[in-house]
N, C-alpha and C positions, 0 to 999 in steps of 0.2 A: 927507427927500425922499428917493421912491425913485429908486434909480439904478444901469441894467444897465451892466455893466462886463465889456469882452470880458476872457477870461481865455485863450483858445487858440483861432485864427484857422484854421479848415482845415488843420489837421496830419495829414500823410500819414506814419505811423509808417513805419519801415524796417528793422523786425526785431519779433518777440514782445519782450513786456518790461514794464515799469512804468517812464511818465511821471509827475513831479512838478510840481507848480505851489503857487506861494505865493499866496493871494487878500490883498483887501484887507484892512485890520485896523479893518472896519467892520461893524455888524449885518449878518448875513445870512440871508436869508428864504428864498433858494431857489437852486439852479444848474439854469443849461438845459445840458441836453447834446444833442447831436445828431450822429448818424454814421451813416456812408453806406458800403457793400458794391459794387463794381463783378462782375457776371455773368462767371463766368471762358469762357461759351461759350455760343454759341446755341443756343435752346431747352431751356434747362439749369431743371430745376423748382427753385425759391428758396423758401424759407420765412423766415417771421419769425424760427422761432429761430435757423437759419443766420445773420439779422443780425447779430440780441440775442448770440448767442455769440461774435462778435467783440471785445466787451467781456467779459474775461472776471473781473476783479474793481474796484470803485468802492470809493473810503474817502476819506471828508474827517475831518480828525483836527484837535484843537486841542488845543496844546501838549501835542501827542505821545499824547492820549488820540484814540481813536476815537469818532466820533460818528455815521458813516453807514459802514456795509459790506455790499456784496452784488454778485453779480452782475451782469450786464447784463441778462437774463431777471427776474430776482426785482426788480430796481429798475424795469422797467417796471410789472409788477405791484402793486406796494406805490405807484407813483407813483398810478395810477389807483385805488387804495382810498382813499388819504388826500384824493387834491383831489375823487374823485367824476367823474370825466371820463377817459377813455382818452388815453393821448398819441398822437398823430399819427405814422401808419405810411404812406407810400408803395410797394407793390409795385414790384418790377422788372418792366421789360418782358421780350422773349426776344428782344433781340438780345444779342449778345456787348459787354459793357462798360456795358448798361443799369445803372442805380442801384436799390440798394435802400435806402430811409430811413427814420429811424427821429428821431423828434424829442421828447424828454419833460423834465420839468419834475421836479426832486428836489425838495422841498418839506421846511422845517423847522419846518412851522405849520400852519395848516388853510388857507391862502391862497398862494398865491405869491408874494405881497405883500402889504402893508397891516395888518400885524400881529394879534393883540400876540403873537405867537410869532415865535421867531427863534433864531440863534445870537448872543450879545452879542457886542459889540465887544473886541477880542483885541489885544495889544501886537503890533506889527509884526514878522512872520514865525511865528506862531504856528498860522495857519489855514493848512492845506493841503489841496488836493486830488490824489489819487494813481488813476490811469487804467492799467488794465494791457489791452496790447491782444496777440489773437489775429489778426494780419492776412490768414491765409487759412484760410479754413475747408471748402475743397472749393468749393461750389459760388459763393463769392464771394471776391475778394481786394480789394489795395487799399483797405485800411479808411483812411477821412479821418474827423476827428473835428473838433468845435468844440465853445467851452465859453463861455459868460458867466454870472456871477454878479449877481444881484440882491440889492441891499443898499439898505438904508434907514437913513440917518444920522441921521434923528431916532426911530428907534425904541431902545427900553428895555425889552426882552424880560421875561416874567416866565418863560417856559421856551420848551422847543423839543423836537420829537420826535427818540432816538436811534434809531437803527435797525442793528441787529448780526444775522448769521446763526450759525446754529447746524447744525452737520452730523452726520448719525447714522447710524449703519448696524445696524439689528438684524438678531440671527442665528438669529431665530426669529419664527413667526407668534404672534399672540395679544398682550396687553397690554405697551406698549412706555412706558415712563417719559421724558421730558425734562425737566430742571428748567429754571425760568423766572429770568430775573433779578429779585431782588427790591428794595426799599428806595425805588421809584418807582413812581407810577400806571402803567396800561397803556394806550395808545388802542385797541392791535389785535395781531394776529398771525397773520399770513400761511405758512401750511403748503404746501411742495412734496411732492409723491409721485410717483415716477416711474411708477408703473401705473396708470392710467386703464381701468377695465372698459369695454371696445366689444365683447363678443359674449356672447351668452345664458351661454355656459357659465364665462364668462371673471370675473375679481376685481380688486377695486381694493386697491391697495397698502397703504391705509389707507382702513378699512371704520368707525370713529367714532373722537369724540375727548370727553376730560372735561377738565376743570380743577378740582383738588385745591388747594383755600389752605388752610395748615394741614391737611390731610389732612380737607376738609369739603368737598364738592362747589360750586363756584361758577359762576354764569352760565351754563356748558355742563355740567351734569349727563351728557348725553351726547345728542351730538349727531351722527347720522351724516354721514357725507362729501359726500351729494349735498346734504345741508341749508345746509351753512357754504359750498359751492360758490355756490348760489342766492344765498347772503347777498352773494358779493364780488360776482356781477351787479347785485344792489340797490345796492350801494355805486357803483356805476359804472363795472365793467369794460368791460358791455357785450358781452359775448360776443366778446371778442377772439382767442377761439380760430378763429371763422369767419372769421379777417380774408384769411385766404390762400384766395383763392377762386379753384379750378381745377376745368375742364371734363377730365371722364372720355372717354376716346379709345379707339377700336378699337387695339391692338397690330400688329394687319397694315397700319396705316396709316403716314403719310408720314415723320410724328415720334415714332417709338417712343421715342427717349430722353425723353419727355418726358411718356410714357404713365404715366395714377393708374390703370389698370383697378382694379389690385386690393387698393388700401388704401386707408382712411380718411383723407380728405383734410385734416382738423380735428386730428390728432393731435399738431401741431407747434406750434399756436397758444399764445400768452401763456397764458391761465388756462384752458388743459385740463386742466394739471395739478396746479393749484391750487387753493387754501379760504383763506376769511378768517375769521378770528373776530375779529366787531366789538363792540366794549367802547362804541364812541362812536358811538351812529347815528345822533345828534342833530348830532354835529358840531362840539360846543360843548365839549367837556369835560366835560360833567355824568355823563355815562356810566363813565367811565373805572377799570377794575380796580384799586381800590388794594392797592397791595402794598408800600403804605410801611411799614409793622409787620410785614408777614408774615415769619415764618421761612425757610417753604420752597412755595414755589407749585411744581406739577407738571402738564404737559400729558400726560395719558396716550391713549395712540395704541393702537387696535384695529389690529393690522395684520395684514392679509388676506394678504398678500406681505412675506416677510422679504427687505427692499432699503433702498436708501439712499434719506435723505428729509433735506429741510430746515425748519428751526422758525427764521419771522424775526419777533422780537417788535419791536415800536414800542413804547419807554416816552415817558414825557413827564418829562421832566429837567427841574426848576425852576430858574431863576437869581433870585438872593437877593444882597443887599447893598444899597449904594446905591447908587440909579440904574439898578439890575437891572444891574451890569454886573460881578458876580462871580459863578463857580459854583466854588464851594472845590472839588470832587473832579474840575474840570478845570486849576486851579490858573490863573483867568484871571481 
């Protein structure tokens, strides 16, 4: 039976830092995480990215092992790709203290509930959630969050999604290798590039990608950055880059502090700097990239600009044991 249990009810952290919660020892199919930021002054141009940057880290641990770790922006993108639909976003108005709000689901399987995937039941005290706050980001302050957990006490899952973040900073253009985790199948992999090409003479941070499985090209022998961005849109991100809808105005007008005449208004949307390597287009597990017996899996990125990037693999971890209740590598 599905049970939605409150974990945190409209918490307002008073300082930057990490808050930890202990979750119920029941099979967990998803978390529902919502947060809000208050506009700092009237007629302030607030972006979705500003709101997402108020949560700097989200981490779920089982028996001390991380099974989910990403920042707020990356989590929103991953949620959209895995569920096939974007989170709900409510932009702020133009008055002081108006709220910018996001509501998202963090899934551990193909659905927010209903199985067959999810985290297995755990001994009391071993399933934990950590949230790290940045309570003021310039345009927003007074961060408020709430958390609910979706449990299914009748579920004996056969596996779950594990999400981790790999950060890198190439120092030169050209090919750059990132080693992917091996030993388990992979459902997909999100990529974050700092720079997106926006002018005729501009460049992409990442030009193209390929997957090498034990030195042999697999699934993506060579895919352009634009192509895998298109695959993200096909998976359900629905062009979240355009959610911040702003009207340009004359800088000589009455509201010059809100003028956006000189910049492209979508450069801070969720998926503007993201792409998705999809290994499960049918969303049923049949297409997973099998790295179970792989010695080395490499994501080769051709860099147009030497700059910071993030690689966020989504692995499928099998659950084994009597009744689907034991994951040996997690110790539960």
